[in-house]
C-alpha positions as CSV (number, residue, x, y, z in Angstrom):
1,M,0.3,0.0,-0.1
2,T,1.6,3.5,-0.3
3,S,0.6,6.2,0.7
4,S,0.5,10.0,-0.3
5,V,1.0,13.2,1.2
6,R,-0.4,16.0,-0.3
7,I,-0.2,19.5,1.1
8,K,-2.8,22.4,0.6
9,V,-0.8,24.5,-1.3
10,M,-3.0,28.2,-0.6
11,D,-3.2,30.5,-3.6
12,N,0.1,29.3,-5.1
13,L,2.1,31.0,-2.5
14,F,4.9,28.7,-3.7
15,F,4.6,27.8,-7.1
16,D,4.2,31.4,-8.4
17,N,7.1,32.3,-7.0
18,P,9.4,33.7,-9.5
19,T,12.6,31.2,-10.1
20,S,14.7,34.6,-9.8
21,H,13.5,35.1,-6.0
22,Y,15.7,31.7,-5.2
23,L,17.8,31.9,-7.5
24,P,21.0,32.8,-5.4
25,I,23.8,35.8,-6.1
26,Q,26.9,35.6,-4.4
27,K,27.8,39.1,-3.2
28,S,31.6,40.2,-2.3
29,I,31.4,42.0,0.8
30,R,34.2,43.5,3.3
31,I,34.3,42.6,6.8
32,Q,37.1,44.0,9.3
33,G,39.7,44.6,6.6
34,H,38.9,40.8,4.2
35,V,37.1,40.2,1.5
36,T,34.6,37.5,1.6
37,S,31.6,35.9,-0.6
38,I,28.1,35.4,0.5
39,S,25.0,33.5,-1.2
40,L,21.7,34.4,-0.9
41,E,18.8,34.3,-2.5
42,K,17.2,37.2,-3.5
43,L,14.9,37.8,-1.5
44,F,17.2,37.8,1.5
45,W,19.4,40.1,-0.5
46,D,16.3,42.6,-0.3
47,L,15.3,41.9,3.0
48,L,19.1,42.9,4.1
49,D,18.5,46.1,2.2
50,Q,15.5,46.9,4.1
51,I,16.9,45.9,7.1
52,A,20.4,48.2,6.7
53,E,17.9,51.2,5.4
54,S,15.6,50.9,8.6
55,Q,19.4,51.0,10.7
56,G,19.9,54.0,8.7
57,V,23.2,52.2,7.1
58,K,24.1,50.6,4.7
59,R,23.8,47.0,3.8
60,N,27.6,46.2,3.7
61,Q,27.5,48.3,6.8
62,F,25.3,46.1,8.5
63,I,26.0,42.7,7.7
64,A,29.6,43.4,9.3
65,S,28.0,44.3,12.2
66,L,26.3,41.5,12.5
67,Y,29.1,39.7,12.2
68,I,31.5,41.4,14.4
69,E,28.0,41.0,17.2
70,A,28.4,37.6,16.7
71,L,31.4,37.2,16.5
72,N,32.0,39.3,20.3
73,H,28.7,36.8,21.7
74,H,29.9,33.6,20.3
75,G,33.5,33.8,19.6
76,D,33.6,33.0,16.2
77,V,31.1,32.3,13.3
78,K,30.6,28.8,11.6
79,N,28.1,29.9,9.3
80,F,27.2,32.9,7.7
81,T,24.7,32.9,5.6
82,S,22.2,31.1,8.0
83,L,22.8,33.5,10.4
84,L,22.0,36.5,8.0
85,R,19.1,34.4,6.8
86,S,17.4,33.8,10.4
87,A,18.3,37.2,10.8
88,C,16.0,37.9,7.8
89,V,13.1,35.7,9.5
90,Q,13.8,37.1,12.5
91,H,13.2,40.7,11.4
92,I,9.8,39.4,9.9
93,L,8.8,37.8,12.7
94,S,9.1,40.6,15.2
95,K,7.1,43.0,12.8
96,E,4.5,40.7,12.5
97,N,4.1,41.0,16.4
98,V,4.2,44.9,16.1
């Protein structure tokens, strides 16, 4: 007997998402004098731009400050792209709870 899992997708939220939103875009960022390359999906780059603007800084400044904050708090940053994605999600969730 085979089982079938059906997921109800409301208003085609996922199917109507243009591929340009989730294809990775690689950008070079200077953090503490070192140039590093970060690969994130367009939606995350857009969110980082919005967050940085709300903080009154440029995106690269915001990203560098997140890195330094994480470094000071944890001693190292194991997966910085995951940290950036998490920061974006936390930002969205905090706006929903206002």
